N, C-alpha and C positions, 0 to 999 in steps of 0.2 A: 563354375570353374574353381578348382581349389587354388590355394595360395601357391603351391608347388608348380601347378600347371601355368599359372600366370607368370611366375619367375622364369620358367623354361621358355615361355613364349617371348618374354621381354629379352632374354639372353639371345634368342634367335634374331630378333629385330636389331639388336646391337651389332651382331656379326654381319648382317646384311648391310647396315649403314657403314661399317668399317670397310667391308668388301667392295663398296661402291667405287672406291678409288684404287682397288688392288691392281697391280701391274698385269698387263696382258701381253701375250706374244703376238706379234703381227709379222706376216710374211709379205715382203714387197717383191713382186715378180715383174721382170721386164718382158718386152715383146719377144726377146730372144730366148726366154725361158730361164734367165739368170735369177737366182733367189737370194735375197738378203733378209736376215731376220732381225727384228728389233723387239725389245721389251720396254713398254712404256706404260705410264699410269693412264687411267681412263680420263683424267682431267687435263692431260698434256695436249697442247695444241698440235695438230698433225703437221703444221708448218715446220715445227722443230724436227720431226721425223723426216720431212721432205728435204730440209737442208742437210741433215746428216747423211741421207741416202745420196744426194747429189755430190756431196764432198767425197763420199766413199767410192763412187764410180767415176769421179773426175769430170762431171758435167755441170753446167750452169743450171741452177734450180729453175731459172726462167725458161729454159729450153725443153723441159720435160713436164708432163702432166700426170697427175695421180688420180686414179679412179677407184671408187669403192662401190661395188654392186652396180657398175655401169655409170655412176654419177661422179662428176668431177668434184674433188675435195677442195674446199675453200680454205683460206688462211685461218679462219676462226673455228673450223671443225675440230672436234675432239672425238676420241673413240666413244665416249659416253653420248655425245650428241648424235652420233651415227648409229648408236646401238650395236657397236662392234662387240664381238665375242672373242674369247681366247682362240688363237690360231687362225683368225680371219686373214684374208688375202687382199692386198692393195695392188692394183695393176699400174704399171708405169708405161707411158707412151712418149716417144720423142715427138715434140710438136712439129707438125708439118707446116712449112712456110712456103708460100707461093703455090704454084701449080700451073697446069697448062690446060686450057680448054680449046676445043676446035672451033 
């Protein structure tokens, strides 16, 4: 590999490293179909997004659940830890309390 090719390869590696925490757009969709868009860094804990969403829709964050690819999002999850990509969707469900069985 020539010196020029090595420099070009090194420059690409630097871009990838910097891009690792580039902001991504995330769509949060409620069961009623309401959509709220957020732009967050890949290293930001999703609990911050959850709090912002709950505040925006006027609900208690403890009364709603957030799912990504069918799995519940935990307090420590980040977009990077979940391998989220730009324009991915998070589903929001109202927690069901109680129930009735026959």
